[in-house]
MISE-776609 format. One record per residue (C-alpha): x, z, y; residue in three letters. Coordinates in steps of 0.5 Angstrom, whole numbers, padded with zeros to 4 digits, always signed. Layout:
REM residues N
XZYala
...
//
This chain:
REM residues 436
-0014-0153-0031met
-0021-0153-0035asn
-0026-0158-0034leu
-0031-0153-0030lys
-0026-0151-0025thr
-0024-0158-0024phe
-0031-0160-0023leu
-0033-0154-0018leu
-0026-0156-0014gly
-0028-0163-0013thr
-0035-0161-0011cys
-0033-0156-0006ser
-0028-0162-0003ala
-0034-0167-0003val
-0038-0162+0001val
-0032-0160+0006ile
-0031-0167+0007ala
-0038-0168+0008gly
-0039-0163+0013leu
-0032-0165+0017ala
-0035-0172+0017gln
-0042-0169+0020ala
-0043-0172+0027glu
-0046-0167+0033thr
-0050-0170+0038leu
-0051-0166+0044thr
-0058-0167+0047ile
-0059-0165+0054ala
-0067-0163+0055thr
-0072-0160+0060val
-0075-0153+0058asn
-0082-0156+0058asn
-0087-0154+0052gly
-0087-0161+0048asp
-0079-0161+0048met
-0079-0154+0046val
-0083-0155+0040arg
-0079-0161+0038met
-0073-0157+0037gln
-0077-0152+0032thr
-0079-0159+0028leu
-0072-0162+0028thr
-0071-0160+0020asp
-0075-0166+0019asp
-0069-0170+0022phe
-0063-0166+0019thr
-0066-0167+0012lys
-0066-0174+0013ala
-0060-0175+0016asn
-0055-0169+0013pro
-0049-0172+0017asp
-0052-0171+0024ile
-0052-0164+0027gln
-0056-0163+0033leu
-0054-0158+0039glu
-0059-0157+0045trp
-0057-0156+0052val
-0064-0154+0055thr
-0065-0153+0062leu
-0070-0152+0068glu
-0072-0159+0071glu
-0068-0159+0077asn
-0062-0156+0074val
-0063-0162+0068leu
-0063-0167+0073arg
-0057-0165+0077glu
-0053-0164+0071arg
-0055-0170+0068val
-0054-0174+0074thr
-0047-0172+0075thr
-0045-0172+0068asp
-0047-0180+0068ile
-0044-0182+0074ala
-0037-0179+0073thr
-0037-0181+0066lys
-0036-0174+0064gly
-0039-0175+0057gly
-0042-0168+0056gln
-0048-0171+0053tyr
-0050-0176+0047asp
-0058-0176+0049val
-0061-0175+0055leu
-0068-0173+0057thr
-0069-0177+0063ile
-0075-0180+0067gly
-0078-0187+0070thr
-0074-0186+0076tyr
-0067-0186+0073glu
-0068-0191+0067val
-0068-0198+0071pro
-0063-0195+0076ile
-0058-0193+0071trp
-0059-0199+0067ala
-0057-0203+0072lys
-0051-0199+0074gln
-0049-0200+0066gly
-0050-0193+0065trp
-0055-0193+0059leu
-0054-0197+0053leu
-0060-0201+0051pro
-0064-0198+0045leu
-0064-0204+0040asp
-0063-0200+0034asn
-0069-0196+0033leu
-0071-0199+0026gly
-0075-0204+0023ala
-0082-0199+0023asp
-0081-0196+0030tyr
-0086-0201+0033asp
-0084-0202+0040val
-0090-0206+0042asp
-0095-0200+0040asp
-0092-0197+0047leu
-0097-0197+0052leu
-0095-0202+0057pro
-0095-0198+0063ala
-0090-0193+0060ile
-0086-0198+0057arg
-0085-0203+0063ser
-0082-0197+0067gly
-0077-0196+0062leu
-0075-0204+0061thr
-0070-0208+0064met
-0069-0215+0063asp
-0074-0215+0057asn
-0069-0209+0054lys
-0072-0202+0053leu
-0066-0197+0056tyr
-0070-0190+0054ala
-0076-0189+0049ala
-0082-0185+0052pro
-0082-0178+0049phe
-0089-0177+0053tyr
-0092-0180+0058gly
-0096-0177+0064glu
-0100-0178+0070ser
-0104-0173+0074ser
-0111-0170+0074met
-0115-0164+0076val
-0116-0159+0071met
-0121-0154+0073tyr
-0125-0147+0070arg
-0132-0150+0069lys
-0134-0142+0069asp
-0132-0141+0076leu
-0134-0148+0078met
-0141-0146+0076glu
-0141-0139+0079lys
-0139-0142+0086ala
-0145-0147+0085gly
-0141-0153+0085leu
-0141-0159+0080thr
-0134-0162+0079met
-0135-0170+0080pro
-0131-0174+0075asp
-0127-0177+0081ala
-0127-0172+0087pro
-0125-0173+0094thr
-0120-0168+0097trp
-0126-0165+0101glu
-0129-0163+0095phe
-0123-0160+0092ile
-0121-0156+0099gly
-0129-0153+0099asp
-0129-0152+0092ala
-0122-0148+0092ala
-0124-0144+0098arg
-0131-0142+0094lys
-0127-0140+0088met
-0122-0136+0091thr
-0123-0128+0089asp
-0117-0125+0091arg
-0119-0118+0089ala
-0120-0121+0082ala
-0113-0124+0082gly
-0116-0131+0082ile
-0113-0137+0087asn
-0118-0142+0088gly
-0112-0147+0087ile
-0105-0148+0084cys
-0101-0153+0087leu
-0093-0155+0086arg
-0089-0151+0092gly
-0082-0151+0089lys
-0077-0156+0092ala
-0075-0162+0088gly
-0076-0169+0088trp
-0079-0168+0082gly
-0082-0162+0083glu
-0086-0161+0090asn
-0085-0168+0092met
-0088-0171+0086ala
-0094-0168+0088phe
-0094-0169+0095leu
-0092-0176+0095thr
-0097-0178+0090ala
-0102-0174+0094thr
-0100-0177+0101ser
-0101-0184+0098asn
-0109-0182+0098ala
-0108-0180+0105phe
-0106-0187+0107gly
-0098-0185+0108ala
-0092-0188+0105arg
-0085-0186+0105trp
-0082-0193+0109phe
-0085-0198+0112asp
-0084-0206+0110glu
-0077-0205+0114asn
-0075-0199+0111trp
-0077-0194+0117lys
-0079-0187+0115pro
-0086-0186+0116gln
-0086-0178+0117phe
-0088-0179+0124asp
-0094-0182+0123gln
-0101-0179+0123pro
-0102-0180+0115glu
-0096-0175+0113trp
-0099-0170+0118lys
-0106-0170+0115asn
-0103-0170+0108thr
-0098-0164+0110leu
-0103-0160+0114asp
-0108-0160+0109met
-0104-0158+0103tyr
-0101-0152+0107val
-0108-0150+0110lys
-0111-0150+0103leu
-0105-0146+0100met
-0105-0141+0105asn
-0113-0140+0104asp
-0114-0141+0096ala
-0107-0141+0093gly
-0103-0136+0090pro
-0097-0131+0093gln
-0090-0134+0093gly
-0093-0141+0092ala
-0087-0144+0095ser
-0083-0142+0088ser
-0088-0145+0084asn
-0087-0151+0080gly
-0090-0154+0073phe
-0088-0148+0069asn
-0090-0143+0074glu
-0097-0146+0075asn
-0098-0147+0068leu
-0097-0140+0066ala
-0102-0138+0072leu
-0107-0142+0070phe
-0106-0140+0062gln
-0107-0133+0065gln
-0114-0134+0068gly
-0111-0134+0075lys
-0113-0141+0078cys
-0119-0144+0079gly
-0116-0151+0079met
-0109-0154+0078trp
-0108-0161+0080ile
-0102-0163+0076asp
-0099-0167+0070ala
-0104-0169+0065thr
-0099-0167+0059val
-0101-0160+0061ala
-0108-0161+0058ala
-0106-0159+0051ser
-0103-0153+0053phe
-0109-0150+0058val
-0114-0152+0052thr
-0109-0148+0047asn
-0112-0142+0045pro
-0106-0139+0042lys
-0103-0139+0049asp
-0109-0140+0054ser
-0114-0134+0056thr
-0118-0140+0059val
-0118-0145+0053ala
-0125-0146+0052asp
-0127-0146+0060lys
-0123-0152+0062val
-0125-0159+0065gly
-0122-0165+0067phe
-0123-0170+0073ala
-0119-0175+0076leu
-0114-0174+0081ala
-0117-0173+0088pro
-0118-0179+0094asp
-0120-0179+0101thr
-0124-0186+0100gly
-0118-0190+0102leu
-0117-0193+0095gly
-0112-0190+0092lys
-0112-0183+0088arg
-0106-0178+0088gly
-0105-0180+0080asn
-0097-0181+0079trp
-0094-0185+0073leu
-0088-0181+0069trp
-0085-0181+0062ala
-0080-0176+0060trp
-0076-0180+0056ser
-0069-0180+0051leu
-0064-0185+0053gly
-0057-0186+0050val
-0051-0186+0056pro
-0046-0191+0055ala
-0040-0186+0055gly
-0042-0183+0048thr
-0038-0184+0042gln
-0044-0183+0037lys
-0049-0189+0039ala
-0051-0190+0032glu
-0053-0183+0031ala
-0056-0182+0038ala
-0061-0188+0037gln
-0063-0185+0030lys
-0065-0179+0034phe
-0068-0182+0039val
-0072-0186+0034ser
-0074-0180+0030trp
-0077-0176+0036ala
-0081-0182+0039thr
-0084-0185+0033ser
-0091-0185+0030lys
-0088-0181+0024his
-0086-0175+0029tyr
-0093-0175+0032ala
-0096-0174+0025asp
-0091-0169+0024leu
-0093-0165+0030val
-0101-0166+0028ala
-0099-0163+0021glu
-0096-0157+0024lys
-0099-0156+0030glu
-0106-0160+0030gly
-0107-0167+0033trp
-0109-0164+0040ala
-0101-0162+0041asn
-0098-0169+0039val
-0094-0171+0045pro
-0099-0176+0049pro
-0098-0182+0054gly
-0094-0186+0050thr
-0097-0190+0044arg
-0103-0194+0044ser
-0104-0192+0037ser
-0105-0185+0039leu
-0111-0187+0043tyr
-0114-0191+0038ala
-0114-0185+0033asn
-0121-0182+0032pro
-0118-0175+0030glu
-0114-0175+0036tyr
-0120-0177+0040gln
-0124-0171+0037lys
-0118-0166+0038ala
-0117-0168+0045ala
-0122-0167+0050pro
-0117-0170+0055phe
-0115-0176+0052ala
-0120-0181+0055lys
-0118-0178+0062met
-0111-0178+0061thr
-0111-0185+0059leu
-0115-0187+0065glu
-0110-0184+0070ser
-0104-0187+0067ile
-0107-0194+0067asn
-0110-0193+0074ala
-0103-0192+0077ala
-0099-0198+0080asp
-0092-0197+0081pro
-0092-0204+0084thr
-0097-0202+0089lys
-0097-0195+0090pro
-0100-0194+0097thr
-0105-0196+0102val
-0101-0200+0107lys
-0095-0205+0104pro
-0088-0202+0102val
-0082-0205+0100pro
-0081-0200+0094tyr
-0083-0199+0087val
-0086-0192+0085gly
-0092-0188+0085val
-0089-0181+0086gln
-0082-0183+0088phe
-0078-0189+0091val
-0074-0193+0086ala
-0068-0193+0090ile
-0061-0189+0088pro
-0062-0185+0095glu
-0069-0182+0093phe
-0066-0177+0089gln
-0062-0173+0095gly
-0067-0175+0100leu
-0073-0173+0096gly
-0069-0166+0095thr
-0068-0165+0102thr
-0075-0167+0104val
-0078-0162+0099gly
-0074-0156+0101gln
-0077-0158+0108leu
-0084-0158+0106phe
-0083-0152+0101ser
-0080-0148+0108ala
-0087-0150+0111ala
-0091-0148+0106leu
-0087-0141+0106ala
-0088-0140+0113gly
-0081-0141+0115gln
-0082-0147+0119met
-0088-0151+0122thr
-0091-0157+0119val
-0089-0161+0125asp
-0082-0158+0125asp
-0082-0160+0117ala
-0084-0167+0119leu
-0079-0168+0125ala
-0073-0166+0121gln
-0076-0170+0115ala
-0076-0176+0119gln
-0069-0175+0122gln
-0065-0174+0116val
-0069-0180+0112thr
-0067-0184+0118thr
-0060-0182+0118arg
-0059-0183+0111glu
-0063-0190+0111met
-0059-0192+0116thr
-0052-0190+0113arg
-0054-0194+0107gly
-0055-0200+0110gly
-0063-0201+0109tyr
-0064-0200+0117ile
-0061-0205+0121lys
//
C-alpha cells in the first residue's frame, strides 16, 4: 500500500468514525414564525458543533402540548429538547421531569434575562428552561381604518372603546372585520385570551377556597361581551382561529384590530409578509376600569427532559438558540426588528433595536405590567395570568375552551357554556382534593 492510499484510507476512517459518533438531537417545537426561522439558521450551530446533528419535530400548538406532555409524563424519551412554556416549567421541574440548565456556558449571561420572564422559569434559584421569546399581549390595529372611522386609539383603551371601534371599522362588503380574536379551543389558545380578558372584567377561575367561579356575573359579562363582539365584528369561522390563523388574516388586511401576543408585532410590520405593514399601530391590552388589563405573560422556552441521554449536547443547543449571539445572528440575516423579543434586557437597551422596532416600548411595558402573583381584581389562591399554575389546568382549560368555542360558534348559549364549565370544573377540583 503506498503512502497516498494509506492516508486517504486513514482520513476516510476518521470521517466515518466522526459521523458515527455524531449525536442527533430531536427537538420538539411549535410552528410559530420565530421557531420556523430558527430552523433556517441552525447551520451556524452545526458548523460550530459538527458532532451534533439536529432533527426537528414541528407541530401545531395544541398538538405540541399534548405530545410533549404525554412523552415526558410517561418517560417516553422521544425528545432531547422541548419547546414548553411558563405554565409547564415550574410544575414539571417540581416533578423532576426537567434538568436544571447549569451548563449554558460562561458567556450566556443569565442575569441579562428579564426578571419577569426568568422568574417564571426558575425553581429553587435554578433555571429549568431558557426563554426563546417572551411575550405579553396588546392591541394591534390599522391606523388607516381607525382614522376612517373617525376615532383615535388611546395608548390604554377600554373594552368599551374597543367594542365601539370594532363595529365602526367593520366593512364586510370589503372583507374587513373590525376585530380578530382567538376562538380555537385550547388551554393555550382561546383560554389564554379569555382568561386574561376575564381578569380585566373582575373574574377569576377560583375563589380563595378553590370553588369555581363560572357561575358569577363577571364571567357572564366576559363571555357575553366576547361572543357578541365577535358576532358583530369578527371573521366567519372564528371558532377555528388561533394565533396563526388570525396572524394571516391581519397580514392580509382583513382585520381592523387584533388583540394577541406581543411577539406578533414584528410579523404584522414586516413588509415581506404583511400587506398592511406600514399602517399598524399598537396599544396596551384593554381594561374595564377595575385596575387590571388583559395582558398575559408567557415565554416559549427550551427545556431538557430528565430522560434524555444527550443532556450535554442538548444544553449546548439551548444555549445557542437563546443567546445574545443568536439575537445578533437574526439581526444580521433578517434585521433587528425580527429578533425574538421579550427575553433580554440588553435587547431593549439596544438603540438599533429601538429604532427598528416601533413596538419595543409597548412590548416591554406590557411584559413588566403583568403580575402572575396577583393576576385578578379579587384575591385568588393560584399563580398565573392567563392560566392557573396547577397540573389539572391543562385538562380543565382544554375542556372549558371547547365549551366557550362552541358558544362562539352558536352551538350552545353563553349561559349553557358557563353552566357546563362550572359543573365540570367543580367535579374535577373535588376529585383532585382542592374542594373539601
